[in-house]
N, C-alpha and C positions, 0 to 999 in steps of 0.2 A: 550376300552382303548383310553384315548384322544391322539389326534396327539401332537407330539412336535416339536419344532424348535431346532436350535442348542443352542440358548441363552437363552429360555425362554419357559414355557408351553403356549400352546394357550388357551385362556381364555375359561371358562366354562359358562353355562348359568347364573350362578350367577354373575361372573366377569363382563359378558357382561351387564347385568343389572344395576350393580353398576357402570360401565363406562358411560353408558348411561345417567343415573341420574347425575352423576358428571358433564358431558358436559352440561346437561341443566341448572343445578345450576350455572356453570360458565357462560354460555350464558345470563342468566337472570342476574346476578350480573354485567355483563359486560355492558348489555343494560341499567341498571339502574346507572350505573357510567356514562354512556355517556348522558343519559337524564339529571342527574344532573349536569354535566358540560355545556351542552347546555342551561339548564334553568338559570343557574347562570350567564351565559354570556347575557343571554336575559334580566334578570333583570336589569343588569348594562348597558343596551342599546350598547352592544358590536356587536350584530348582525344586527344592523339597516344597511340598504342598503347604507345609506350616508357615512358609515365608510369604506364599501368596494367599493364603486363606483369608487373612484380614479384609482384603479388598472385595471378597466375595461373601463373607458371612458376618462381619463385623462393621456395623453401621457407624461405629465411632470414628473408624478410619476416615470416613468421609466426612462426617459432621464435625470432628475436631481438628482435621488437618487440611483435607483436599479441597473441600468446599469452601472453607473461609478463605484459603489460599487463592482459589479460582475466583473468589469474589473480588479480593483485592487486586488480582491481574485484571480483570475486567473492568473495574473503576479506573485504574492507572491508565490502561490502553485506551478506554473510551474517552476520558477527559483529554488525553494527549492528541487523539483523532480529532475530537470536536474543536479543540483549539489551533491544532497545526494545519487542517485543510483551509480554512479561510486565511489563515495567517500566511501559508505559503502560496494561496492564489493571489492574495494582495501584494506580496513582494516579488511574485512571478509577472504580474501586471505592471508593477512599478519599474521593473527592469527594462519595459518596452516602452516607457514614457518618452515624450519628445523632449522633456525638460532634462538637460544633463546633470543637473544637481539631483534630481530624483533618481535617475538611473544610477548615479555614481553611490548616492547612499544606500540605495536598496542593494546594489551589487557588492558593497563593501559588507554590509551585514550578513548578506547570503554566503559569499565566499568565506569569511571569518567563522561562522558558525557551522560551516560545512566541512571545514579543515579540521576541527578539534572533534576528537573521538567523544561519542555520547557519554562514555564513562565519566570521563574527566568533567564534562559539563554537569552530570549528576552530583560528582564529589564538590566542585565549586558550589553549585547551589545549595547543597546540605550545609557547607560551611558558611555560606552567606545568609541562610536562614537561621543558623545558630548564633550568628555574630550581631545580626542587625534587626531580628525580629522577635516577637514573643510566641512564636508557634511552638506547641508542646512538643517534647521529643517523641511522643507516641505517633503523631501525625507528620512530623518533619520529613521521614523518609518518602512518604506519598508525595509531598510537595516537591522534594528534590528530583523523585524520579519523573514526574510529569514536566517539570521544568527541563530538565536535560532531554527528555524525549521531544518537547515541543521546540525547542532552539534548534536542535539538530535536524529533526524531520520536516519542519517547516521550510528550512533552507533547501533540503533536498526536493520537496514538494515545489517550491519556487522554480526551480530549474525545469521541472518535469512540466509545469504549467506555460513556462516560456517557451520551451521546445516544442509543445503542442500546439501553440497558437502560431509560432513560426513555422510549422509544418504545413499550414493552410496554404493554398495559392494566392499569390499577391492580388490576383483578379477579385477575390472575395472583398477585400477591403477597398479596391478601387470602385467595384459596382456598388458598395454601400454608400460611398461618399458621393457617387455620381447622382444618386436619388436624393442627396440632401442629408443624409444622416451624420450627426455628429460623431466625434471619435469615441466618447462613452458610450453612445448607441450602437455603434460598430462592434465595439467589444462585447457588450452585453446581449445584443440581439443576433450578431452574426457570427464573431469569432468564437468565443466561449462555448456557445451550444454545440458548434461544429467539432471542436477539439476535444469535448468531454469524452466521447466515445474512443478517440485515438489515445487520450491520456489515461483512460480507465485501467488497463492491466499494469501500467506503471505505478499508478496510484495505489492500486491493491497490494502490490508488491511492496511498496513501502509501508502501508497499513499492517501487513504480515510481519514485517520487521518491529514495528512498534510493539505489537503484541509479545514477540520474542525477546525484545530488548528490556521489558519489564523485569526479567529475571537477573539483570544486572543489579538492579536496586537490592534484591533479595541477597545477592552474592557479598556485596560490600557495604550497604547501608542499613542493613538489618529490616528491609521492608519484607514484610511477612506475606509475599505473593506466592504462587502455586509451587515454583521451584524450592523456595525456601522451606516448604513443609516437609521435604524429603528427611532432612536431619532429625528432627524431633520424632517423626514418625518411624523413622529406621530405628531409633534409639529405644521406642516404645515396644516396637514388636520385634525384637530379637534380631537386630542387624539385617535387616531384609533390605538392604540399599539398593541391590540391582533390581528387585520387584518394585521398589518405590519409584526409581528413576524411570523404570519401563512405563509404569501407570502414568506417571506425570508426562511423559513424552508422548503416549498415545492421546491424552487430553489436549496436549497443545496440537498435535496433528489434527484432531477433530476439529478444534477451535479454528484453526487456519483453513482447514478445508471447507467448513461451513462459510468463513468469510469469502474464500475464492469462488465458492460455488453461487453465493448469492451475487457477487460482482459479475460473474458469466452470466447469469440470469438477465441482471441488469443491462449488461451490454449487448446481449441478443436483443433485448426490449427495444432499447434504444435504436439500435440498427434497422429493427423492423418498423419502429415509429417513423424513422427518416424516409424508409421506403414508401411507407403507406400515405405520407403526406405529399402534396404536390409542391410545397414551399412557394406558391405564387403569390405575390403581394399585390394586392388590389390599389386602384389609383387613390381611393379614400384612404388607405392605410399608407401609402406613401406620403401623402399630403399630411398626416398625422405626425409622421416620424420627421418630417422636413425640419430645419432649422426654423424656430419661430421668426416670423417676420419675413420669411422667404416662402414664396408661393410656387409650387410645382405644378405647372399646368399640364393637361393631357398632350398638348403638343409637344412638351418637353420629354414626354415618355414614349414618343412616337404614335400617340392614339390621334393626333389632329390630323387635318387635312380635309379636303372637300369630300372624299369618299367615307367619312368617319360616321355621318349622319344617316339615319335610315329613314 
């Protein structure tokens, strides 16, 4: 009798042969596709060393085009992250408020901006800054890009925060209230710290989206970010468009990989920290956290009784 796992049957001899055959066919097809792409690029002279040499031998390609574009990308992404994260957390918590008008207002804002494409938000922001502010045309694209990214991603992050908090067992809130903690204390000391670890992968995914979406500003608003450096660089170095796009893509991959690696390290550290701490609240700490004017005695905590004295 064949062994079985919880979710599926272990493949038998025929299934294993079929899987091996499908794997071989896929690898052959993938190799053929790669060969066709490389051959097509070679036929169009896109693999010649002269088109790739500037990135390895000419520092001006980096100093004039790539590094300034990378700097602007990092500035726009960093500003958007710094503003969107607390704003998203605020709206996510507001959607869990006991007051209906707070929930309704926060829900309306979140659903409205979450439903609009980020590019349209950037275009509207750029037009608004041009019409109603004195921001110089040189810096206006940066403001528009950051505004669009903040409005859209804060709305998405609000839903991530709300879902992370709701994923916790109801008993966490009930236990905190039972020892006299107020609602804001429950949120700050119990719910948010525990939900951060669960929310972290989704938050990092959204931060990666922020980094990539900065390229939209370069495409339509004239924001001189990393991807926008391809056109002038290609024009200056002999139509090496494929080489320029490849180098820029590698930079984006390394940038996002560094972000996700840091997040993975942080998540592991948070999980190890939770395992290493007992999370035991002493009586004095409970009395401190209790609502002012309400005294939580040892008897209320189960510590009273005749046998408690030594």
